[in-house]
Residue frames as a rotation matrix with the C-alpha (Angstrom) as fourth column:
MET 1
0.791 0.025 -0.612 -69.30
0.453 0.647 0.613 101.02
0.411 -0.762 0.500 -163.34
LYS 2
-0.248 -0.961 -0.126 -65.88
0.887 -0.173 -0.428 102.75
0.389 -0.218 0.895 -163.13
LYS 3
-0.465 0.143 0.874 -67.54
-0.120 -0.988 0.098 106.21
0.877 -0.059 0.477 -162.71
LEU 4
0.666 0.743 0.061 -69.69
-0.194 0.094 0.976 104.77
0.720 -0.662 0.207 -159.91
LEU 5
0.554 -0.525 -0.646 -66.63
0.800 0.550 0.239 103.38
0.230 -0.649 0.725 -158.09
VAL 6
-0.522 -0.767 0.374 -64.76
0.656 -0.641 -0.399 106.62
0.545 0.038 0.837 -158.59
ALA 7
-0.057 0.653 0.755 -67.71
-0.270 -0.738 0.618 108.62
0.961 -0.168 0.218 -157.34
ALA 8
0.857 0.332 -0.394 -67.99
0.202 0.488 0.849 106.27
0.475 -0.807 0.352 -154.30
ALA 9
0.059 -0.917 -0.393 -64.22
0.969 0.147 -0.197 106.61
0.238 -0.370 0.898 -153.59
ILE 10
-0.578 -0.251 0.777 -64.52
0.237 -0.962 -0.134 110.44
0.781 0.107 0.615 -153.80
LEU 11
0.372 0.821 0.433 -67.52
-0.319 -0.325 0.890 110.44
0.872 -0.470 0.141 -151.46
LEU 12
0.756 -0.194 -0.625 -65.63
0.587 0.624 0.516 108.22
0.290 -0.757 0.586 -148.95
SER 13
-0.360 -0.929 0.085 -62.59
0.830 -0.360 -0.426 110.51
0.426 -0.083 0.901 -149.15
ILE 14
-0.370 0.226 0.901 -64.72
-0.103 -0.974 0.202 113.49
0.923 -0.018 0.384 -148.44
ALA 15
0.748 0.662 -0.041 -66.46
-0.113 0.189 0.975 111.82
0.654 -0.725 0.216 -145.58
ALA 16
0.398 -0.671 -0.625 -63.07
0.891 0.446 0.088 110.77
0.220 -0.592 0.775 -144.08
CYS 17
-0.603 -0.574 0.555 -61.81
0.439 -0.819 -0.370 114.38
0.667 0.020 0.745 -144.46
ALA 18
0.118 0.728 0.676 -64.98
-0.357 -0.604 0.713 115.67
0.927 -0.325 0.189 -142.72
VAL 19
0.859 0.198 -0.473 -64.47
0.303 0.548 0.780 113.30
0.414 -0.813 0.410 -139.84
ILE 20
-0.053 -0.971 -0.234 -60.81
0.961 0.014 -0.277 114.27
0.273 -0.239 0.932 -139.52
ILE 21
-0.543 -0.071 0.837 -61.65
0.088 -0.996 -0.027 118.03
0.835 0.059 0.547 -139.69
PHE 22
0.545 0.791 0.277 -64.44
-0.243 -0.167 0.956 117.58
0.802 -0.588 0.102 -137.11
ASN 23
0.692 -0.303 -0.655 -62.13
0.689 0.549 0.473 115.71
0.216 -0.779 0.589 -134.71
VAL 24
-0.413 -0.909 0.056 -59.41
0.850 -0.407 -0.334 118.26
0.326 -0.091 0.941 -135.02
SER 25
-0.450 0.298 0.842 -61.76
-0.098 -0.954 0.285 121.20
0.888 0.046 0.458 -134.69
SER 26
0.650 0.754 0.092 -63.46
-0.192 0.046 0.980 119.60
0.735 -0.655 0.175 -131.72
GLY 27
0.142 -0.725 0.674 -60.12
-0.966 -0.251 -0.066 119.10
0.217 -0.642 -0.736 -129.95
LYS 28
0.938 0.294 0.184 -60.26
-0.327 0.925 0.193 115.32
-0.113 -0.241 0.964 -130.11
ASN 29
0.582 -0.807 -0.097 -56.58
0.533 0.469 -0.704 115.18
0.614 0.358 0.703 -131.21
VAL 30
0.434 -0.439 0.787 -55.41
-0.628 -0.774 -0.086 117.37
0.646 -0.457 -0.611 -128.32
ASP 31
-0.052 -0.521 -0.852 -52.80
0.510 0.720 -0.471 115.80
0.859 -0.459 0.228 -126.06
ILE 32
0.733 0.371 0.570 -53.90
-0.193 -0.690 0.697 117.02
0.653 -0.621 -0.434 -122.68
THR 33
0.719 -0.610 -0.334 -50.68
0.625 0.356 0.694 115.63
-0.304 -0.708 0.637 -121.08
ASP 34
-0.055 -0.739 0.671 -48.75
0.866 -0.370 -0.337 118.22
0.498 0.562 0.661 -123.16
GLN 35
0.060 0.066 -0.996 -47.94
0.861 -0.509 0.018 120.96
-0.506 -0.858 -0.088 -120.58
SER 36
-0.923 -0.357 -0.146 -47.38
0.244 -0.834 0.496 123.56
-0.298 0.422 0.856 -123.31
GLU 37
-0.573 0.785 0.238 -51.12
0.179 -0.163 0.970 123.29
0.800 0.598 -0.047 -123.91
TRP 38
-0.015 0.516 -0.857 -52.04
0.989 0.135 0.065 124.06
0.149 -0.846 -0.512 -120.33
GLU 39
-0.398 -0.018 0.917 -53.20
0.078 -0.997 0.014 127.45
0.914 0.077 0.398 -119.08
TYR 40
-0.975 0.069 -0.211 -54.17
0.208 -0.054 -0.977 128.89
-0.079 -0.996 0.039 -115.65
VAL 41
-0.156 0.979 0.128 -57.86
0.471 -0.040 0.881 128.81
0.868 0.198 -0.455 -114.87
SER 42
-0.963 -0.194 0.185 -58.94
-0.037 -0.589 -0.807 131.49
0.265 -0.784 0.561 -112.46
HIS 43
0.008 0.948 -0.318 -61.93
0.629 0.242 0.739 131.12
0.777 -0.206 -0.594 -110.15
ASP 44
0.543 0.224 0.810 -63.14
-0.361 -0.808 0.465 133.41
0.758 -0.545 -0.358 -107.35
GLU 45
0.894 -0.048 0.446 -61.60
-0.426 0.226 0.876 130.99
-0.143 -0.973 0.181 -104.80
PHE 46
0.344 -0.745 0.572 -58.68
0.223 0.656 0.721 129.28
-0.912 -0.120 0.392 -106.60
THR 47
0.417 -0.259 -0.871 -56.40
-0.907 -0.170 -0.384 129.08
-0.049 0.951 -0.306 -109.59
ALA 48
0.271 -0.369 0.889 -55.08
0.024 0.926 0.377 125.88
-0.962 -0.081 0.260 -111.21
LYS 49
-0.363 -0.460 -0.810 -53.10
-0.867 -0.152 0.475 125.12
-0.341 0.875 -0.343 -114.40
LEU 50
0.050 0.515 0.856 -55.17
0.017 0.856 -0.516 122.77
-0.999 0.041 0.034 -116.57
PRO 51
-0.690 -0.249 0.679 -55.26
0.623 0.273 0.733 121.67
-0.368 0.929 -0.033 -120.22
SER 52
-0.809 0.306 -0.503 -56.78
-0.408 -0.907 0.106 124.37
-0.423 0.291 0.858 -122.38
ALA 53
-0.714 0.522 -0.466 -58.98
-0.248 0.434 0.866 121.69
0.654 0.734 -0.180 -123.95
MET 54
-0.672 0.524 -0.523 -60.87
0.740 0.491 -0.459 121.14
0.016 -0.696 -0.718 -120.66
GLU 55
-0.399 0.697 0.596 -64.28
0.013 -0.646 0.764 122.75
0.917 0.312 0.249 -120.54
SER 56
-0.956 0.101 0.274 -66.01
-0.292 -0.261 -0.920 124.14
-0.022 -0.960 0.279 -117.54
SER 57
-0.516 0.826 -0.228 -69.27
0.571 0.529 0.628 122.61
0.639 0.194 -0.745 -116.50
SER 58
-0.525 0.458 0.717 -72.26
-0.621 -0.783 0.045 124.46
0.582 -0.421 0.696 -114.99
LYS 59
0.541 0.688 -0.484 -73.64
-0.192 0.661 0.725 121.22
0.819 -0.300 0.490 -113.55
LEU 60
-0.621 -0.726 0.295 -72.40
-0.407 -0.023 -0.913 121.46
0.670 -0.688 -0.281 -110.02
TYR 61
0.197 0.677 -0.709 -73.69
0.332 0.634 0.698 119.52
0.922 -0.373 -0.100 -106.96
SER 62
-0.309 -0.181 0.934 -74.13
-0.868 -0.346 -0.355 119.99
0.388 -0.920 -0.050 -103.20
THR 63
-0.450 0.126 -0.884 -74.41
0.243 0.970 0.015 117.13
0.860 -0.208 -0.467 -100.62
SER 64
0.672 0.736 -0.083 -76.49
0.176 -0.051 0.983 116.75
0.719 -0.675 -0.164 -97.43
SER 65
0.366 -0.617 -0.697 -73.20
0.929 0.201 0.310 116.78
-0.051 -0.761 0.647 -95.47
GLY 66
0.717 -0.015 -0.697 -72.56
0.195 -0.955 0.222 120.39
-0.669 -0.295 -0.682 -96.54
SER 67
-0.460 -0.877 0.143 -69.97
0.350 -0.031 0.936 119.86
-0.816 0.480 0.322 -99.29
ALA 68
0.706 0.671 -0.226 -70.52
0.065 -0.380 -0.923 121.91
-0.705 0.637 -0.312 -102.49
GLN 69
-0.038 -0.689 0.724 -68.85
0.952 0.195 0.235 121.50
-0.303 0.698 0.648 -105.77
ILE 70
0.348 0.125 -0.929 -67.64
0.106 -0.990 -0.094 124.94
-0.932 -0.066 -0.357 -106.87
ALA 71
0.142 -0.289 -0.947 -66.03
-0.937 -0.349 -0.034 124.06
-0.320 0.892 -0.320 -110.23
CYS 72
0.296 -0.093 0.951 -65.68
0.182 0.983 0.040 121.19
-0.938 0.161 0.308 -112.63
TYR 73
0.103 -0.350 -0.931 -63.60
-0.940 -0.341 0.024 120.97
-0.326 0.873 -0.364 -115.81
SER 74
0.270 0.000 0.963 -63.59
0.040 0.999 -0.012 117.96
-0.962 0.041 0.269 -118.18
TYR 75
-0.151 -0.306 -0.940 -62.23
-0.980 -0.075 0.182 116.69
-0.126 0.949 -0.288 -121.42
ASP 76
-0.249 0.134 -0.959 -63.74
-0.392 0.892 0.226 113.40
0.886 0.432 -0.169 -122.63
ASP 77
0.648 0.490 -0.583 -63.60
0.267 0.571 0.776 111.15
0.713 -0.659 0.239 -119.57
ILE 78
-0.443 -0.805 -0.394 -60.92
0.786 -0.137 -0.603 113.18
0.432 -0.577 0.693 -117.75
VAL 79
0.618 0.741 0.263 -62.19
0.388 -0.578 0.718 115.37
0.684 -0.342 -0.644 -114.91
PHE 80
-0.733 -0.669 -0.123 -60.85
0.478 -0.376 -0.794 118.03
0.485 -0.641 0.595 -112.53
SER 81
0.287 0.947 0.141 -63.31
0.402 -0.253 0.880 118.98
0.869 -0.196 -0.454 -109.86
VAL 82
-0.837 -0.516 0.183 -63.23
0.087 -0.456 -0.886 121.31
0.540 -0.725 0.426 -106.85
ALA 83
0.387 0.904 -0.181 -65.57
0.372 0.026 0.928 121.04
0.844 -0.426 -0.326 -103.87
LYS 84
-0.706 -0.531 0.469 -65.47
-0.236 -0.448 -0.862 122.77
0.668 -0.720 0.191 -100.50
LYS 85
0.245 0.744 -0.621 -66.94
0.637 0.359 0.682 122.12
0.731 -0.563 -0.386 -97.09
ALA 86
0.166 -0.144 0.976 -67.24
-0.464 -0.884 -0.052 124.91
0.870 -0.444 -0.214 -94.53
ILE 87
0.123 -0.191 -0.974 -65.73
0.754 0.656 -0.033 124.07
0.646 -0.730 0.225 -91.18
PRO 88
0.971 0.240 0.009 -65.79
0.172 -0.718 0.674 126.10
0.168 -0.653 -0.738 -88.05
ALA 89
0.522 -0.819 0.240 -62.56
-0.529 -0.531 -0.662 128.01
0.669 0.218 -0.710 -87.45
ASP 90
0.203 -0.440 0.875 -61.64
-0.929 0.197 0.314 126.10
-0.311 -0.876 -0.368 -84.21
GLN 91
0.684 0.130 0.718 -62.02
-0.033 0.989 -0.147 122.76
-0.729 0.077 0.680 -85.96
LEU 92
0.936 -0.310 0.165 -60.22
0.162 -0.034 -0.986 123.89
0.311 0.950 0.018 -89.04
LYS 93
0.459 -0.795 0.397 -57.33
-0.834 -0.540 -0.116 125.16
0.306 -0.277 -0.911 -87.01
SER 94
0.024 -0.407 0.913 -56.79
-0.769 0.576 0.277 121.81
-0.639 -0.709 -0.299 -85.29
LEU 95
0.910 0.374 0.181 -57.40
-0.151 0.703 -0.695 119.73
-0.387 0.604 0.696 -88.49
ASN 96
-0.307 -0.951 -0.012 -54.22
-0.540 0.164 0.825 117.87
-0.783 0.260 -0.564 -89.67
LEU 97
0.433 0.482 -0.762 -54.85
-0.891 0.104 -0.442 116.90
-0.134 0.870 0.474 -93.25
LYS 98
-0.381 -0.729 -0.569 -52.17
-0.716 0.622 -0.317 114.19
0.585 0.287 -0.759 -93.23
GLU 99
-0.921 0.098 0.376 -53.61
-0.268 0.541 -0.797 112.51
-0.282 -0.835 -0.472 -90.18
TYR 100
-0.002 0.995 -0.099 -57.11
-0.692 -0.073 -0.718 112.85
-0.721 0.067 0.689 -91.49
ILE 101
0.301 0.043 -0.953 -56.17
-0.899 0.346 -0.269 111.03
0.318 0.937 0.143 -94.68
GLN 102
-0.691 -0.694 -0.203 -54.13
-0.539 0.681 -0.496 108.36
0.482 -0.233 -0.844 -92.77
ASN 103
-0.841 0.365 0.401 -57.11
-0.216 0.453 -0.865 107.59
-0.497 -0.813 -0.302 -90.57
THR 104
0.120 0.913 -0.389 -59.59
-0.848 -0.109 -0.518 107.25
-0.516 0.392 0.762 -93.45
THR 105
-0.706 -0.270 0.654 -60.45
0.060 0.898 0.435 104.00
-0.705 0.347 -0.618 -95.21
ILE 106
0.011 0.694 -0.720 -62.21
-0.949 -0.219 -0.225 103.52
-0.314 0.686 0.656 -98.55
ASN 107
0.611 0.341 -0.714 -63.46
-0.590 0.797 -0.124 100.10
0.527 0.498 0.689 -99.54
GLY 108
0.979 -0.169 -0.118 -61.63
0.203 0.691 0.693 98.62
-0.035 -0.702 0.711 -96.49
GLU 109
0.222 -0.953 0.205 -58.27
0.869 0.098 -0.486 100.13
0.443 0.286 0.850 -97.55
ARG 110
0.451 -0.216 -0.866 -56.42
0.557 -0.690 0.462 102.70
-0.698 -0.691 -0.191 -95.45
LEU 111
0.914 -0.082 0.398 -55.43
0.300 -0.525 -0.797 105.70
0.274 0.847 -0.455 -97.49
VAL 112
0.106 -0.969 -0.222 -51.84
0.939 0.024 0.344 106.80
-0.328 -0.245 0.912 -97.87
PRO 113
0.858 0.207 -0.470 -51.24
0.144 -0.975 -0.168 110.60
-0.493 0.076 -0.866 -97.94
VAL 114
0.022 -0.852 0.524 -48.75
1.000 0.012 -0.024 111.98
0.014 0.524 0.852 -100.41
LYS 115
-0.049 -0.167 -0.985 -47.38
0.483 -0.867 0.123 115.53
-0.874 -0.469 0.123 -99.74
LEU 116
0.369 0.066 0.927 -48.16
0.814 -0.504 -0.288 118.42
0.449 0.861 -0.239 -102.23
THR 117
-0.573 -0.580 0.579 -46.81
0.351 -0.812 -0.466 121.97
0.741 -0.064 0.669 -101.89
ASN 118
-0.695 0.379 0.612 -49.97
-0.601 -0.772 -0.205 123.18
0.395 -0.510 0.764 -100.08
GLY 119
0.309 0.839 0.448 -51.78
-0.948 0.310 0.074 119.94
-0.077 -0.448 0.891 -99.13
TYR 120
-0.664 -0.411 0.625 -51.98
-0.401 0.901 0.165 116.15
-0.631 -0.141 -0.763 -99.42
TYR 121
0.105 0.719 -0.687 -53.49
-0.978 0.199 0.059 113.83
0.179 0.665 0.725 -101.94
TYR 122
-0.410 -0.156 0.899 -54.29
-0.329 0.944 0.013 110.12
-0.850 -0.290 -0.439 -102.10
LYS 123
-0.712 0.138 -0.688 -55.06
-0.651 0.238 0.721 107.73
0.263 0.962 -0.079 -104.94
THR 124
-0.465 0.577 0.671 -58.17
-0.262 0.635 -0.727 105.56
-0.846 -0.514 -0.144 -105.07
THR 125
-0.921 0.385 -0.062 -60.64
0.047 0.268 0.962 103.80
0.387 0.883 -0.265 -107.37
ASN 126
-0.277 0.918 0.282 -64.40
-0.934 -0.326 0.145 104.03
0.225 -0.223 0.948 -107.32
ASN 127
0.052 0.353 0.934 -66.46
-0.661 0.714 -0.233 101.03
-0.749 -0.605 0.270 -106.05
SER 128
0.915 0.358 0.185 -66.64
-0.106 0.658 -0.745 99.51
-0.389 0.663 0.640 -109.52
ASN 129
0.086 -0.985 0.147 -62.92
0.296 0.166 0.941 99.98
-0.951 -0.038 0.306 -110.15
GLU 130
0.441 0.178 0.880 -63.73
0.891 0.026 -0.452 101.73
-0.104 0.984 -0.147 -113.41
ARG 131
0.808 -0.136 0.573 -62.41
0.013 -0.969 -0.248 105.15
0.589 0.208 -0.781 -112.46
TYR 132
-0.070 -0.871 -0.487 -59.01
0.958 0.077 -0.276 106.08
0.278 -0.486 0.829 -111.15
GLN 133
0.747 0.392 0.537 -59.05
0.216 -0.907 0.362 109.16
0.629 -0.155 -0.762 -108.91
MET 134
-0.500 -0.783 -0.370 -56.67
0.760 -0.193 -0.620 111.33
0.415 -0.591 0.692 -106.94
GLU 135
0.710 0.677 0.195 -58.19
0.435 -0.639 0.635 113.51
0.554 -0.366 -0.748 -104.31
ALA 136
-0.568 -0.820 0.071 -56.20
0.540 -0.437 -0.720 116.37
0.621 -0.370 0.691 -102.73
LEU 137
0.556 0.681 -0.476 -57.28
0.809 -0.312 0.498 118.18
0.191 -0.662 -0.725 -99.57
PHE 138
-0.569 -0.663 0.486 -56.38
0.482 -0.748 -0.456 121.87
0.666 -0.025 0.746 -98.91
LYS 139
-0.062 0.472 -0.879 -57.14
0.946 -0.254 -0.203 124.03
-0.319 -0.844 -0.430 -95.90
GLY 140
-0.168 0.132 0.977 -58.67
0.490 -0.849 0.199 127.43
0.855 0.512 0.078 -96.68
LYS 141
-0.780 -0.157 0.606 -59.62
-0.316 -0.737 -0.598 130.25
0.540 -0.657 0.525 -94.35
ASN 142
-0.369 0.729 0.577 -63.02
-0.851 -0.014 -0.525 128.83
-0.375 -0.685 0.625 -93.47
ALA 143
0.774 0.626 -0.098 -63.30
-0.594 0.663 -0.456 125.55
-0.220 0.411 0.885 -95.43
VAL 144
-0.300 -0.755 0.583 -61.53
-0.143 0.640 0.755 122.39
-0.943 0.143 -0.300 -96.58
TYR 145
0.270 0.248 -0.931 -61.22
-0.931 -0.181 -0.318 122.13
-0.248 0.952 0.181 -100.33
SER 146
0.084 -0.200 0.976 -61.40
0.100 0.976 0.192 118.71
-0.991 0.081 0.102 -102.02
VAL 147
0.139 -0.144 -0.980 -59.80
-0.912 -0.403 -0.071 118.69
-0.385 0.904 -0.187 -105.40
THR 148
0.207 0.012 0.978 -60.22
0.057 0.998 -0.024 115.56
-0.977 0.060 0.206 -107.52
ALA 149
-0.207 -0.312 -0.927 -58.59
-0.960 -0.120 0.255 114.54
-0.191 0.942 -0.275 -110.76
GLY 150
-0.011 0.230 0.973 -59.95
-0.191 0.955 -0.228 111.37
-0.981 -0.189 0.034 -112.43
CYS 151
-0.307 -0.064 -0.950 -59.77
-0.951 0.073 0.302 109.27
0.050 0.995 -0.083 -115.55
PRO 152
0.783 0.526 -0.332 -60.84
-0.539 0.840 0.059 105.81
0.310 0.132 0.942 -116.65
MET 153
0.655 -0.535 0.534 -58.86
-0.321 0.442 0.837 103.12
-0.684 -0.720 0.118 -114.79
ASP 154
0.563 -0.463 0.684 -57.40
0.701 0.706 -0.099 101.71
-0.437 0.536 0.723 -117.97
GLU 155
0.548 -0.367 0.752 -55.92
0.444 -0.633 -0.633 105.15
0.709 0.681 -0.184 -118.86
SER 156
0.981 -0.074 -0.181 -54.45
0.133 -0.425 0.895 105.88
-0.144 -0.902 -0.407 -115.40
ALA 157
0.223 -0.974 0.032 -50.85
0.756 0.194 0.625 105.23
-0.615 -0.115 0.780 -116.40
GLU 158
-0.129 -0.175 0.976 -51.18
0.886 -0.463 0.034 107.74
0.446 0.869 0.215 -119.32
TYR 159
0.240 0.394 0.887 -52.65
0.204 -0.914 0.350 110.49
0.949 0.097 -0.299 -117.17
GLU 160
0.634 -0.011 -0.773 -51.38
0.761 0.184 0.622 110.01
0.135 -0.983 0.125 -113.61
GLU 161
-0.388 -0.893 -0.228 -48.39
0.909 -0.411 0.062 112.30
-0.149 -0.183 0.972 -113.95
SER 162
-0.639 0.232 0.734 -50.50
0.244 -0.843 0.479 115.10
0.730 0.485 0.482 -115.46
MET 163
0.439 0.894 -0.085 -53.19
0.328 -0.071 0.942 114.73
0.836 -0.441 -0.325 -112.82
ILE 164
0.256 -0.448 -0.857 -50.55
0.944 -0.073 0.321 115.06
-0.207 -0.891 0.404 -110.03
ALA 165
-0.776 -0.572 0.268 -49.33
0.619 -0.771 0.148 118.30
0.122 0.281 0.952 -111.81
TRP 166
-0.192 0.795 0.576 -52.93
0.182 -0.548 0.816 119.65
0.964 0.261 -0.040 -111.96
LEU 167
0.711 0.403 -0.577 -53.31
0.581 0.127 0.804 119.01
0.398 -0.906 -0.144 -108.15
GLU 168
-0.143 -0.854 -0.501 -49.87
0.960 -0.243 0.141 120.49
-0.242 -0.460 0.854 -107.47
SER 169
-0.740 -0.148 0.656 -50.87
0.441 -0.843 0.308 123.68
0.507 0.518 0.689 -109.46
PHE 170
0.276 0.961 -0.037 -54.00
0.633 -0.152 0.759 124.20
0.724 -0.233 -0.650 -107.31
SER 171
-0.809 -0.536 -0.242 -53.75
0.542 -0.520 -0.660 127.37
0.228 -0.665 0.711 -105.18
LEU 172
0.211 0.910 -0.357 -56.30
0.976 -0.215 0.029 129.05
-0.050 -0.355 -0.934 -103.06
ASN 173
-0.100 -0.191 0.976 -56.74
0.435 -0.891 -0.130 132.82
0.895 0.412 0.173 -103.55
């Protein structure tokens, strides 16, 4: 009986070690708020400093209004996404991003723009209030870029500062 208990304890220990090793090797113990673990991601159209644990996705979308997602990075439920919408040069030149955000409402609430170095962002939740999002808008040469950082609502306090830093690091090439 003792041998059976010892064998079971050894098997449980091995299983626990395997789970720990799997989680460490798969990056599950990475602190994505630790800026020393961030690196610059280069894309044809932009650069941004993101956690090295974030993985690029090839599943990108386009909308009927002409917006096209050009990049998406994620780690668990944390997301950084870049989309763009082509705009005629005359409209783009006269577009004031701050006023655009101020005059927009989501779920009946007027958005409040916050200044970034090269653009503006606002905070919002999705319709179900399960996701917390910050969307920043940037003017390019022939398009407006929408950059979104998001996380589960119950984790927003933990990630908000980092998400602002990711948006702030965004730069068009």
